TORKOL-4160 file (C-alpha; in steps of 0.2 Angstrom, whole numbers, padded with zeros to 4 digits, m for minus):
226
<pt num="1" X="m0224" Y="m0114" Z="m0151"/>
<pt num="2" X="m0214" Y="m0111" Z="m0135"/>
<pt num="3" X="m0201" Y="m0124" Z="m0140"/>
<pt num="4" X="m0200" Y="m0117" Z="m0158"/>
<pt num="5" X="m0197" Y="m0099" Z="m0150"/>
<pt num="6" X="m0184" Y="m0106" Z="m0138"/>
<pt num="7" X="m0175" Y="m0115" Z="m0153"/>
<pt num="8" X="m0176" Y="m0099" Z="m0162"/>
<pt num="9" X="m0168" Y="m0088" Z="m0148"/>
<pt num="10" X="m0154" Y="m0101" Z="m0145"/>
<pt num="11" X="m0150" Y="m0102" Z="m0163"/>
<pt num="12" X="m0149" Y="m0083" Z="m0164"/>
<pt num="13" X="m0136" Y="m0083" Z="m0150"/>
<pt num="14" X="m0126" Y="m0095" Z="m0160"/>
<pt num="15" X="m0126" Y="m0083" Z="m0175"/>
<pt num="16" X="m0120" Y="m0069" Z="m0165"/>
<pt num="17" X="m0104" Y="m0078" Z="m0162"/>
<pt num="18" X="m0100" Y="m0085" Z="m0179"/>
<pt num="19" X="m0082" Y="m0084" Z="m0185"/>
<pt num="20" X="m0080" Y="m0086" Z="m0203"/>
<pt num="21" X="m0061" Y="m0087" Z="m0204"/>
<pt num="22" X="m0054" Y="m0090" Z="m0222"/>
<pt num="23" X="m0071" Y="m0096" Z="m0228"/>
<pt num="24" X="m0078" Y="m0087" Z="m0243"/>
<pt num="25" X="m0092" Y="m0075" Z="m0239"/>
<pt num="26" X="m0110" Y="m0077" Z="m0245"/>
<pt num="27" X="m0118" Y="m0062" Z="m0239"/>
<pt num="28" X="m0113" Y="m0045" Z="m0232"/>
<pt num="29" X="m0126" Y="m0038" Z="m0220"/>
<pt num="30" X="m0124" Y="m0021" Z="m0212"/>
<pt num="31" X="m0106" Y="m0021" Z="m0216"/>
<pt num="32" X="m0102" Y="m0039" Z="m0209"/>
<pt num="33" X="m0098" Y="m0053" Z="m0219"/>
<pt num="34" X="m0107" Y="m0070" Z="m0216"/>
<pt num="35" X="m0097" Y="m0085" Z="m0224"/>
<pt num="36" X="m0100" Y="m0102" Z="m0230"/>
<pt num="37" X="m0092" Y="m0108" Z="m0213"/>
<pt num="38" X="m0105" Y="m0098" Z="m0203"/>
<pt num="39" X="m0119" Y="m0105" Z="m0213"/>
<pt num="40" X="m0113" Y="m0123" Z="m0211"/>
<pt num="41" X="m0110" Y="m0121" Z="m0192"/>
<pt num="42" X="m0127" Y="m0112" Z="m0190"/>
<pt num="43" X="m0136" Y="m0127" Z="m0200"/>
<pt num="44" X="m0127" Y="m0140" Z="m0189"/>
<pt num="45" X="m0133" Y="m0131" Z="m0173"/>
<pt num="46" X="m0151" Y="m0130" Z="m0180"/>
<pt num="47" X="m0151" Y="m0148" Z="m0184"/>
<pt num="48" X="m0144" Y="m0153" Z="m0167"/>
<pt num="49" X="m0157" Y="m0142" Z="m0158"/>
<pt num="50" X="m0171" Y="m0149" Z="m0168"/>
<pt num="51" X="m0165" Y="m0167" Z="m0165"/>
<pt num="52" X="m0165" Y="m0164" Z="m0147"/>
<pt num="53" X="m0183" Y="m0157" Z="m0147"/>
<pt num="54" X="m0188" Y="m0173" Z="m0157"/>
<pt num="55" X="m0178" Y="m0185" Z="m0146"/>
<pt num="56" X="m0168" Y="m0191" Z="m0160"/>
<pt num="57" X="m0149" Y="m0191" Z="m0164"/>
<pt num="58" X="m0143" Y="m0178" Z="m0177"/>
<pt num="59" X="m0138" Y="m0192" Z="m0188"/>
<pt num="60" X="m0155" Y="m0200" Z="m0187"/>
<pt num="61" X="m0164" Y="m0183" Z="m0191"/>
<pt num="62" X="m0152" Y="m0180" Z="m0206"/>
<pt num="63" X="m0156" Y="m0197" Z="m0213"/>
<pt num="64" X="m0175" Y="m0194" Z="m0211"/>
<pt num="65" X="m0173" Y="m0177" Z="m0220"/>
<pt num="66" X="m0163" Y="m0185" Z="m0234"/>
<pt num="67" X="m0176" Y="m0198" Z="m0236"/>
<pt num="68" X="m0193" Y="m0192" Z="m0229"/>
<pt num="69" X="m0202" Y="m0206" Z="m0238"/>
<pt num="70" X="m0192" Y="m0219" Z="m0230"/>
<pt num="71" X="m0193" Y="m0211" Z="m0212"/>
<pt num="72" X="m0208" Y="m0221" Z="m0207"/>
<pt num="73" X="m0217" Y="m0205" Z="m0201"/>
<pt num="74" X="m0235" Y="m0201" Z="m0206"/>
<pt num="75" X="m0237" Y="m0192" Z="m0223"/>
<pt num="76" X="m0244" Y="m0176" Z="m0214"/>
<pt num="77" X="m0227" Y="m0174" Z="m0205"/>
<pt num="78" X="m0216" Y="m0176" Z="m0221"/>
<pt num="79" X="m0217" Y="m0158" Z="m0225"/>
<pt num="80" X="m0210" Y="m0153" Z="m0209"/>
<pt num="81" X="m0195" Y="m0164" Z="m0213"/>
<pt num="82" X="m0193" Y="m0156" Z="m0230"/>
<pt num="83" X="m0193" Y="m0139" Z="m0222"/>
<pt num="84" X="m0178" Y="m0144" Z="m0211"/>
<pt num="85" X="m0168" Y="m0147" Z="m0227"/>
<pt num="86" X="m0152" Y="m0137" Z="m0230"/>
<pt num="87" X="m0160" Y="m0130" Z="m0246"/>
<pt num="88" X="m0173" Y="m0122" Z="m0236"/>
<pt num="89" X="m0161" Y="m0115" Z="m0222"/>
<pt num="90" X="m0154" Y="m0099" Z="m0231"/>
<pt num="91" X="m0169" Y="m0089" Z="m0229"/>
<pt num="92" X="m0171" Y="m0093" Z="m0210"/>
<pt num="93" X="m0153" Y="m0090" Z="m0208"/>
<pt num="94" X="m0154" Y="m0072" Z="m0216"/>
<pt num="95" X="m0170" Y="m0069" Z="m0205"/>
<pt num="96" X="m0161" Y="m0073" Z="m0189"/>
<pt num="97" X="m0146" Y="m0062" Z="m0194"/>
<pt num="98" X="m0157" Y="m0048" Z="m0198"/>
<pt num="99" X="m0167" Y="m0049" Z="m0183"/>
<pt num="100" X="m0151" Y="m0050" Z="m0172"/>
<pt num="101" X="m0144" Y="m0034" Z="m0181"/>
<pt num="102" X="m0160" Y="m0025" Z="m0178"/>
<pt num="103" X="m0162" Y="m0030" Z="m0160"/>
<pt num="104" X="m0144" Y="m0024" Z="m0156"/>
<pt num="105" X="m0147" Y="m0007" Z="m0165"/>
<pt num="106" X="m0163" Y="m0005" Z="m0155"/>
<pt num="107" X="m0154" Y="m0008" Z="m0139"/>
<pt num="108" X="m0165" Y="m0023" Z="m0136"/>
<pt num="109" X="m0152" Y="m0035" Z="m0130"/>
<pt num="110" X="m0146" Y="m0022" Z="m0117"/>
<pt num="111" X="m0163" Y="m0023" Z="m0108"/>
<pt num="112" X="m0161" Y="m0030" Z="m0090"/>
<pt num="113" X="m0175" Y="m0042" Z="m0092"/>
<pt num="114" X="m0169" Y="m0048" Z="m0109"/>
<pt num="115" X="m0151" Y="m0051" Z="m0103"/>
<pt num="116" X="m0159" Y="m0060" Z="m0089"/>
<pt num="117" X="m0169" Y="m0072" Z="m0100"/>
<pt num="118" X="m0154" Y="m0074" Z="m0112"/>
<pt num="119" X="m0143" Y="m0079" Z="m0096"/>
<pt num="120" X="m0156" Y="m0092" Z="m0091"/>
<pt num="121" X="m0157" Y="m0099" Z="m0108"/>
<pt num="122" X="m0139" Y="m0101" Z="m0109"/>
<pt num="123" X="m0138" Y="m0110" Z="m0092"/>
<pt num="124" X="m0153" Y="m0121" Z="m0097"/>
<pt num="125" X="m0145" Y="m0125" Z="m0114"/>
<pt num="126" X="m0128" Y="m0128" Z="m0107"/>
<pt num="127" X="m0135" Y="m0140" Z="m0094"/>
<pt num="128" X="m0145" Y="m0149" Z="m0107"/>
<pt num="129" X="m0131" Y="m0151" Z="m0119"/>
<pt num="130" X="m0119" Y="m0157" Z="m0105"/>
<pt num="131" X="m0131" Y="m0170" Z="m0099"/>
<pt num="132" X="m0136" Y="m0176" Z="m0116"/>
<pt num="133" X="m0118" Y="m0179" Z="m0120"/>
<pt num="134" X="m0114" Y="m0187" Z="m0104"/>
<pt num="135" X="m0128" Y="m0198" Z="m0104"/>
<pt num="136" X="m0130" Y="m0202" Z="m0122"/>
<pt num="137" X="m0136" Y="m0220" Z="m0126"/>
<pt num="138" X="m0138" Y="m0225" Z="m0145"/>
<pt num="139" X="m0150" Y="m0238" Z="m0151"/>
<pt num="140" X="m0135" Y="m0247" Z="m0157"/>
<pt num="141" X="m0130" Y="m0249" Z="m0139"/>
<pt num="142" X="m0145" Y="m0260" Z="m0136"/>
<pt num="143" X="m0143" Y="m0278" Z="m0140"/>
<pt num="144" X="m0154" Y="m0288" Z="m0152"/>
<pt num="145" X="m0158" Y="m0300" Z="m0138"/>
<pt num="146" X="m0163" Y="m0286" Z="m0126"/>
<pt num="147" X="m0173" Y="m0278" Z="m0139"/>
<pt num="148" X="m0182" Y="m0294" Z="m0144"/>
<pt num="149" X="m0186" Y="m0298" Z="m0126"/>
<pt num="150" X="m0194" Y="m0281" Z="m0123"/>
<pt num="151" X="m0203" Y="m0282" Z="m0140"/>
<pt num="152" X="m0211" Y="m0299" Z="m0135"/>
<pt num="153" X="m0218" Y="m0292" Z="m0119"/>
<pt num="154" X="m0225" Y="m0277" Z="m0129"/>
<pt num="155" X="m0233" Y="m0288" Z="m0142"/>
<pt num="156" X="m0240" Y="m0299" Z="m0128"/>
<pt num="157" X="m0248" Y="m0285" Z="m0118"/>
<pt num="158" X="m0255" Y="m0276" Z="m0133"/>
<pt num="159" X="m0262" Y="m0287" Z="m0147"/>
<pt num="160" X="m0263" Y="m0273" Z="m0159"/>
<pt num="161" X="m0244" Y="m0272" Z="m0160"/>
<pt num="162" X="m0244" Y="m0290" Z="m0167"/>
<pt num="163" X="m0247" Y="m0282" Z="m0184"/>
<pt num="164" X="m0231" Y="m0272" Z="m0184"/>
<pt num="165" X="m0217" Y="m0280" Z="m0194"/>
<pt num="166" X="m0203" Y="m0288" Z="m0183"/>
<pt num="167" X="m0189" Y="m0276" Z="m0190"/>
<pt num="168" X="m0199" Y="m0260" Z="m0187"/>
<pt num="169" X="m0205" Y="m0266" Z="m0170"/>
<pt num="170" X="m0187" Y="m0270" Z="m0165"/>
<pt num="171" X="m0180" Y="m0254" Z="m0171"/>
<pt num="172" X="m0194" Y="m0244" Z="m0161"/>
<pt num="173" X="m0190" Y="m0254" Z="m0146"/>
<pt num="174" X="m0172" Y="m0251" Z="m0147"/>
<pt num="175" X="m0175" Y="m0233" Z="m0148"/>
<pt num="176" X="m0187" Y="m0233" Z="m0133"/>
<pt num="177" X="m0174" Y="m0243" Z="m0123"/>
<pt num="178" X="m0160" Y="m0232" Z="m0127"/>
<pt num="179" X="m0170" Y="m0217" Z="m0122"/>
<pt num="180" X="m0174" Y="m0225" Z="m0105"/>
<pt num="181" X="m0156" Y="m0230" Z="m0102"/>
<pt num="182" X="m0151" Y="m0212" Z="m0106"/>
<pt num="183" X="m0164" Y="m0205" Z="m0094"/>
<pt num="184" X="m0158" Y="m0217" Z="m0080"/>
<pt num="185" X="m0140" Y="m0212" Z="m0083"/>
<pt num="186" X="m0145" Y="m0194" Z="m0083"/>
<pt num="187" X="m0153" Y="m0196" Z="m0066"/>
<pt num="188" X="m0138" Y="m0206" Z="m0059"/>
<pt num="189" X="m0126" Y="m0192" Z="m0065"/>
<pt num="190" X="m0137" Y="m0178" Z="m0058"/>
<pt num="191" X="m0137" Y="m0188" Z="m0041"/>
<pt num="192" X="m0118" Y="m0189" Z="m0042"/>
<pt num="193" X="m0115" Y="m0171" Z="m0046"/>
<pt num="194" X="m0127" Y="m0165" Z="m0032"/>
<pt num="195" X="m0117" Y="m0176" Z="m0020"/>
<pt num="196" X="m0101" Y="m0169" Z="m0027"/>
<pt num="197" X="m0106" Y="m0151" Z="m0023"/>
<pt num="198" X="m0114" Y="m0149" Z="m0006"/>
<pt num="199" X="m0126" Y="m0135" Z="m0005"/>
<pt num="200" X="m0125" Y="m0124" Z="0010"/>
<pt num="201" X="m0142" Y="m0116" Z="0014"/>
<pt num="202" X="m0143" Y="m0099" Z="0023"/>
<pt num="203" X="m0151" Y="m0102" Z="0040"/>
<pt num="204" X="m0157" Y="m0084" Z="0041"/>
<pt num="205" X="m0167" Y="m0085" Z="0025"/>
<pt num="206" X="m0182" Y="m0096" Z="0022"/>
<pt num="207" X="m0185" Y="m0098" Z="0004"/>
<pt num="208" X="m0202" Y="m0107" Z="0006"/>
<pt num="209" X="m0209" Y="m0092" Z="0015"/>
<pt num="210" X="m0202" Y="m0080" Z="0002"/>
<pt num="211" X="m0210" Y="m0090" Z="m0012"/>
<pt num="212" X="m0227" Y="m0091" Z="m0002"/>
<pt num="213" X="m0226" Y="m0072" Z="0001"/>
<pt num="214" X="m0222" Y="m0068" Z="m0017"/>
<pt num="215" X="m0237" Y="m0079" Z="m0023"/>
<pt num="216" X="m0249" Y="m0070" Z="m0011"/>
<pt num="217" X="m0243" Y="m0053" Z="m0017"/>
<pt num="218" X="m0245" Y="m0058" Z="m0036"/>
<pt num="219" X="m0262" Y="m0067" Z="m0034"/>
<pt num="220" X="m0277" Y="m0059" Z="m0042"/>
<pt num="221" X="m0290" Y="m0049" Z="m0032"/>
<pt num="222" X="m0303" Y="m0062" Z="m0037"/>
<pt num="223" X="m0292" Y="m0076" Z="m0030"/>
<pt num="224" X="m0290" Y="m0068" Z="m0014"/>
<pt num="225" X="m0309" Y="m0065" Z="m0013"/>
<pt num="226" X="m0313" Y="m0084" Z="m0014"/>
């Protein structure tokens, strides 16, 4: 639920900044035209976000949405894929637009706490996108020999895996190895960036003491009594 809310908020931010250009408009809401270009951009952002949540590439997710029966996922999850299709997106798009319109009219986005949250979400998402692009490793980047060696080790350590066909086992192993390589590359990149930007600590302010004091002040009375 938290992830879905985060995706909803971020996507709403994208919709606020849509620019239609010369693209034909589809809807006019509260005097503003929303175009085919706006719709296409919003859907692409939506798929990119959902793919990130599912730890897939956008291309992989689009392929699964197009052919859910061939995606290899359990039957109970196929309905989720169908709901992600572009055919089902218009209602979600309009809902997001209308909620943004109403929120702005009510002054919701001017609230200090809301601005603070939006700012953090923007920072969080910018960092996530930057690292995802910088450290991207695709399954195709993993060699067949590397995947086969890893798959044999998995089969030997877990007899239940021996019932899985070789092609599916290799595909899953390539994806797993790609994710591990991407994670390792991310950690290396973060280390390099941290070293490139030295952080100067204020000698007159003890952050740990501040955090401890803040936690003591916000702790519940029953916690203090224990």
